[in-house]
Each structure stands twice: as C-alpha cells, then as structure tokens.
Backbone as CSV, one residue per row, in Angstrom:
resi,resn,N_x,N_y,N_z,CA_x,CA_y,CA_z,C_x,C_y,C_z
1,MET,16.028,-39.150,61.077,15.393,-38.539,59.963,14.411,-39.318,58.754
2,THR,15.097,-40.108,58.144,14.828,-41.066,57.283,13.442,-41.078,57.193
3,LEU,13.073,-41.732,58.808,11.616,-42.701,59.110,11.011,-41.395,58.756
4,GLN,11.050,-40.302,59.206,10.289,-39.420,59.882,10.114,-38.033,58.120
5,ILE,10.700,-38.935,57.683,10.127,-38.393,56.019,8.963,-38.920,55.333
6,LEU,9.330,-40.627,55.881,8.479,-41.145,55.075,6.879,-41.240,55.654
7,ASP,7.605,-40.787,57.186,5.825,-40.334,57.546,5.317,-38.951,56.642
8,ALA,5.798,-38.334,56.567,5.753,-37.181,56.143,5.334,-37.163,54.715
9,HIS,5.327,-38.175,53.574,4.947,-37.985,52.506,3.695,-37.813,52.455
10,PRO,3.176,-37.606,51.161,1.704,-37.246,51.129,1.154,-38.583,50.609
11,SER,1.616,-39.014,50.132,0.911,-40.275,49.529,1.357,-41.629,50.291
12,PRO,1.324,-42.042,51.497,2.431,-43.352,52.435,1.307,-44.470,51.698
13,SER,2.441,-45.348,51.579,1.728,-46.968,51.443,1.167,-47.921,52.348
14,ASP,0.177,-48.288,51.779,-0.306,-48.866,53.334,0.908,-49.612,54.054
15,ALA,1.876,-50.015,52.902,2.840,-51.145,53.635,4.246,-50.323,54.336
16,LEU,3.393,-48.884,54.702,4.180,-48.493,55.858,5.284,-48.785,56.823
17,ASP,5.146,-49.320,58.098,5.939,-50.295,58.556,6.673,-50.807,58.628
18,ALA,5.910,-51.903,57.260,7.273,-52.205,57.197,8.383,-52.300,56.123
19,ILE,7.899,-51.093,55.576,8.455,-50.602,54.280,10.047,-49.537,55.622
20,LYS,9.309,-48.913,56.281,10.357,-48.750,57.498,10.805,-49.525,58.067
21,ALA,10.738,-50.779,58.536,11.224,-51.972,59.295,12.352,-52.288,58.507
22,VAL,12.644,-52.370,56.615,13.416,-53.030,56.005,14.559,-51.820,55.780
23,ILE,14.585,-50.936,55.632,14.859,-49.568,55.232,15.926,-49.994,56.103
24,GLU,15.381,-49.279,58.018,16.384,-49.621,59.136,16.994,-50.810,58.991
25,SER,16.569,-51.834,58.860,17.680,-53.366,58.925,18.150,-53.282,57.888
26,ALA,18.059,-53.107,56.410,19.139,-52.880,55.600,20.143,-51.813,55.441
27,LEU,19.799,-50.775,56.134,20.976,-49.622,56.243,21.606,-50.177,57.484
28,ASP,21.347,-51.135,58.291,22.368,-51.563,59.559,23.214,-52.298,59.197
29,CYS,22.845,-53.100,58.183,23.531,-54.493,57.310,24.183,-54.019,56.448
30,VAL,24.014,-52.872,55.724,25.540,-52.356,55.232,26.631,-52.171,55.868
31,GLN,25.693,-51.363,57.222,27.644,-51.069,57.947,27.523,-52.573,58.628
32,CYS,26.859,-52.790,58.893,27.541,-54.427,59.397,28.363,-55.743,58.549
33,CYS,27.835,-55.531,57.656,28.559,-56.327,56.470,29.445,-55.689,56.372
34,THR,29.870,-54.382,55.622,30.993,-53.727,55.333,32.296,-53.484,56.672
35,ALA,31.521,-53.431,57.913,32.924,-53.636,59.176,33.122,-55.619,58.920
36,CYS,32.253,-56.308,59.002,32.921,-57.799,58.872,33.916,-58.100,57.955
37,ALA,33.150,-57.322,56.413,34.414,-57.743,55.362,35.679,-57.178,55.692
38,ASP,35.895,-55.978,56.068,36.874,-55.155,56.928,37.506,-56.264,57.679
39,ALA,37.002,-56.670,58.371,37.358,-57.108,59.697,38.251,-58.670,59.500
40,CYS,37.220,-59.516,58.050,37.721,-60.919,57.675,39.494,-59.794,57.216
41,LEU,39.270,-58.896,56.582,40.810,-58.915,55.504,41.533,-58.616,56.754
42,ALA,41.754,-58.141,57.762,42.622,-57.576,58.982,43.398,-59.038,59.565
43,GLY,42.139,-60.503,59.275,42.716,-60.842,60.114,43.776,-62.057,59.512
44,ASP,44.009,-62.896,60.083,45.509,-63.557,59.764,45.293,-64.273,58.519
45,ASP,44.623,-64.646,57.827,44.445,-65.089,56.611,43.476,-65.144,56.111
46,PRO,43.430,-63.589,55.489,42.275,-63.531,54.343,41.848,-63.807,52.760
47,GLY,42.714,-64.538,52.956,42.327,-65.793,51.938,41.689,-66.757,52.090
48,ALA,41.497,-67.199,52.914,40.699,-68.340,53.775,39.145,-67.455,53.857
49,MET,39.103,-66.257,54.181,37.941,-65.818,54.215,37.230,-65.423,53.193
50,ALA,37.911,-65.488,51.742,37.489,-64.718,50.646,35.885,-65.171,50.023
51,HIS,35.614,-65.877,50.245,33.716,-66.429,50.091,33.163,-65.116,51.113
52,CYS,33.534,-65.029,52.507,33.072,-64.173,53.087,32.739,-62.851,53.456
53,ILE,33.970,-62.195,52.902,33.916,-60.979,52.594,33.500,-60.809,51.138
54,ARG,33.333,-61.837,50.330,32.680,-61.127,48.484,31.061,-61.432,49.062
55,THR,30.519,-62.199,50.334,29.484,-62.603,50.305,28.967,-61.036,51.370
56,ASP,29.622,-60.718,52.005,29.617,-59.167,52.676,29.257,-58.058,52.016
57,LEU,30.429,-58.165,50.673,30.283,-56.768,50.015,29.191,-56.694,49.185
58,ASP,29.265,-57.966,48.368,27.525,-58.585,47.859,26.191,-57.536,48.504
59,CYS,26.025,-58.580,49.759,25.305,-58.525,50.645,24.939,-56.732,51.013
60,ALA,26.021,-56.125,50.875,25.587,-54.422,51.801,25.863,-53.997,50.627
61,ALA,26.241,-54.453,49.136,25.556,-53.298,47.877,23.920,-53.723,47.945
62,VAL,23.781,-54.892,47.859,22.626,-55.003,47.951,21.385,-54.203,48.759
63,CYS,21.742,-54.878,49.966,20.949,-53.437,51.000,21.085,-52.078,50.870
64,ALA,22.159,-51.671,50.344,22.151,-50.206,50.191,21.060,-50.323,49.182
65,ALA,20.849,-50.869,47.894,20.283,-50.321,46.881,18.815,-50.399,47.112
66,THR,18.516,-51.618,48.251,17.104,-51.894,48.312,16.039,-50.927,49.285
67,ALA,17.333,-50.316,50.141,16.665,-49.320,50.962,16.455,-48.158,50.458
68,THR,17.233,-47.612,49.253,16.815,-46.630,48.293,15.512,-46.829,47.452
69,VAL,15.703,-47.904,47.093,14.081,-48.351,46.180,13.159,-48.416,46.952
70,VAL,13.074,-49.218,47.918,11.986,-49.120,48.912,11.879,-47.680,49.699
71,ALA,12.476,-46.809,49.976,12.087,-45.229,49.877,11.464,-44.381,49.245
72,ARG,11.499,-44.857,48.044,10.581,-44.291,47.247,8.817,-45.043,47.215
73,GLN,8.023,-43.796,47.570,6.562,-44.391,47.174,5.441,-44.014,46.528
74,THR,6.339,-43.477,45.291,5.326,-42.913,44.305,5.497,-43.494,42.986
75,GLU,4.191,-44.273,42.422,4.497,-44.583,41.350,5.359,-45.844,41.522
76,THR,5.140,-46.595,42.076,6.008,-47.963,42.508,5.607,-49.274,41.774
77,SER,6.388,-49.498,41.145,6.097,-50.850,40.580,6.179,-52.185,41.158
78,VAL,5.265,-52.468,41.419,5.199,-53.415,42.688,6.206,-54.942,42.021
79,GLU,6.425,-55.211,40.731,7.279,-56.824,40.170,8.306,-55.537,40.865
80,VAL,8.707,-54.767,40.196,10.249,-54.094,40.733,10.645,-54.137,42.254
81,LEU,9.470,-53.964,42.928,10.103,-53.541,44.695,9.569,-54.902,45.174
82,ARG,8.963,-56.153,44.488,8.813,-57.186,45.058,10.385,-57.648,44.354
83,ALA,10.889,-57.862,43.373,12.016,-58.263,43.326,12.937,-58.019,43.442
84,GLN,13.462,-56.626,44.341,14.267,-56.233,44.682,13.645,-56.418,46.346
85,VAL,13.298,-56.525,46.880,13.032,-57.013,48.113,13.383,-58.771,48.525
86,GLN,13.064,-59.229,47.298,13.582,-60.598,47.107,14.964,-60.582,47.073
87,ALA,15.244,-60.236,46.248,16.862,-59.780,46.505,17.788,-59.755,47.642
88,CYS,17.533,-59.160,48.076,18.275,-58.385,49.471,17.735,-59.819,50.476
89,GLN,16.967,-60.394,50.411,15.870,-61.384,51.444,17.211,-62.561,51.090
90,THR,17.262,-62.762,49.588,18.262,-63.695,49.237,19.896,-63.564,49.469
91,ALA,20.000,-62.110,49.246,21.655,-61.521,49.637,21.422,-62.128,51.284
92,CYS,20.731,-61.466,51.879,21.360,-61.712,53.630,21.393,-63.029,53.691
93,ALA,20.126,-63.941,52.974,20.063,-65.340,53.837,21.436,-66.017,53.555
94,THR,22.395,-65.429,52.121,22.620,-66.025,52.149,24.619,-65.868,52.487
95,CYS,24.735,-63.928,53.692,25.626,-63.645,53.655,25.489,-64.059,55.493
96,ALA,24.691,-64.280,55.769,24.056,-65.040,57.506,24.645,-66.122,57.354
97,GLU,24.457,-67.158,56.486,24.915,-68.617,56.234,26.622,-68.924,56.263
98,SER,26.865,-67.865,55.507,28.694,-67.549,55.271,29.640,-66.953,56.653
99,CYS,29.074,-66.095,57.142,29.144,-65.896,58.034,29.099,-66.475,59.480
100,GLU,27.817,-67.668,59.264,27.674,-68.386,60.646,28.785,-69.387,60.151
101,ARG,29.060,-69.688,59.822,30.046,-70.854,59.169,31.530,-70.394,60.331
102,HIS,31.782,-69.137,60.265,32.871,-68.781,61.132,32.632,-67.654,62.709
103,ALA,31.420,-68.104,62.583,30.778,-67.002,64.261,31.773,-67.552,65.140
104,ASP,32.147,-69.344,65.217,32.538,-69.374,66.536,33.916,-69.160,66.818
105,GLU,34.870,-68.549,65.485,35.986,-68.174,65.932,36.075,-66.971,65.420
106,HIS,35.594,-66.221,65.100,35.435,-64.575,64.755,33.880,-64.079,65.193
107,GLU,33.908,-63.395,66.383,32.771,-62.442,66.904,32.471,-61.701,66.080
108,HIS,32.612,-61.280,64.642,32.193,-60.070,63.861,31.076,-61.114,62.793
109,CYS,31.586,-62.131,62.444,30.983,-62.889,61.803,29.541,-62.900,62.237
110,ARG,29.910,-63.810,63.630,28.436,-64.306,64.412,27.333,-62.754,64.549
111,ILE,28.184,-61.371,64.547,27.358,-60.666,64.803,26.473,-60.290,63.698
112,CYS,27.380,-60.042,62.312,27.300,-59.830,61.516,26.158,-61.034,60.697
113,GLY,26.148,-61.993,60.545,25.477,-62.868,60.878,23.996,-63.164,61.485
114,GLU,23.704,-62.192,62.690,22.566,-61.782,62.761,22.056,-60.576,62.637
115,CYS,22.675,-59.937,61.761,22.260,-58.228,61.488,21.294,-59.591,60.163
116,CYS,22.558,-59.665,59.688,21.867,-60.073,58.151,20.340,-60.860,58.330
117,ARG,20.263,-61.531,59.571,18.932,-62.577,59.449,17.963,-61.227,60.050
118,THR,18.525,-60.499,60.570,17.487,-59.679,60.707,16.679,-58.989,59.747
119,CYS,17.499,-58.237,58.813,17.180,-57.785,57.885,16.544,-58.756,56.797
120,ALA,16.596,-60.099,56.406,16.226,-61.146,55.261,14.722,-61.517,56.395
121,ASP,14.595,-61.227,57.816,13.139,-61.296,58.495,12.213,-59.893,58.079
122,ALA,13.251,-59.054,58.039,12.242,-57.719,57.544,11.736,-58.085,56.344
123,CYS,12.280,-58.305,55.066,11.990,-58.808,54.121,10.841,-59.208,53.288
124,GLY,11.117,-60.872,54.197,9.867,-61.095,54.040,8.335,-61.070,55.102
125,ARG,8.785,-59.904,55.843,7.444,-59.006,56.198,6.914,-58.327,55.700
126,LEU,7.719,-57.647,54.705,7.160,-56.969,53.386,6.460,-57.364,51.968
127,LEU,7.716,-58.012,51.857,6.767,-58.963,50.719,5.505,-59.859,51.421
128,ALA,6.034,-60.163,52.367,3.754,-60.648,52.517,3.049,-59.432,52.810
129,ALA,3.578,-58.281,52.900,2.446,-57.038,53.152,1.837,-56.565,51.475
130,LEU,2.657,-57.073,50.374,3.182,-56.326,49.402,1.879,-57.307,48.473
C-alpha cells in the first residue's frame, strides 16, 4: 500500500523510483536489524555481541526515520533529505560491517548484513538522483 499511495501523489518526485526503493529497503532493514539484535540477545554470550546489537538498533532507528522522511514529497528540503539518506547509508554500511564480522558463526548476522548492504545501495542510488 505504501508504494501505491506514493504513485497516487498529485505531485510526485522526479526520483520516485529511487524513493520507492529506499522506502522498501529501509523498512526491510528495520525488521532485519531488529530481528538480528534479538537473535544476538538470545545467543550464548550477548555481551560479546554488544557492538553488533548496538549497530543493529541504531540502524533500525535510522532506517525507520529515513522511510518516513523520504515518503514525504511535498515542499521537500533537498538538504534535509540528502542528510537523512546519507545518514541511512552510513548506518547501514556500519551495521553491515559489524554483522559481517559474525556471519560465519551466526546466520542471522549474515542475512542482516546483506539486508543492510541492499539498503545502503538504494540510498546511494537516491543520492545520485537528487
């Protein structure tokens, strides 16, 4: 439904396809990062996973905010939009690096790392389109 309502906007952005990709991947990333943090907490040594948990939760929060900001197309401040998307790209790249360190021993970290890379790439495409 979210993507349909963007199509129904009376004054859509010229970068609508890139916006849709960021929203989809950011919302996926919120779920991946939240689930990864939860799985890290359920493991044998959550203390050893503290950095991964922190980056997961930071990334989830930034992705949620990004999806919200990017969905608004009326009277857009390109400077604010660019800063938010850059923050999301940074949070996703940071989280991916953290999760990838544990990918061999934790499948949830491998999956989360891939999800974060997908979102970071979508952010990069939107930044290029702005």
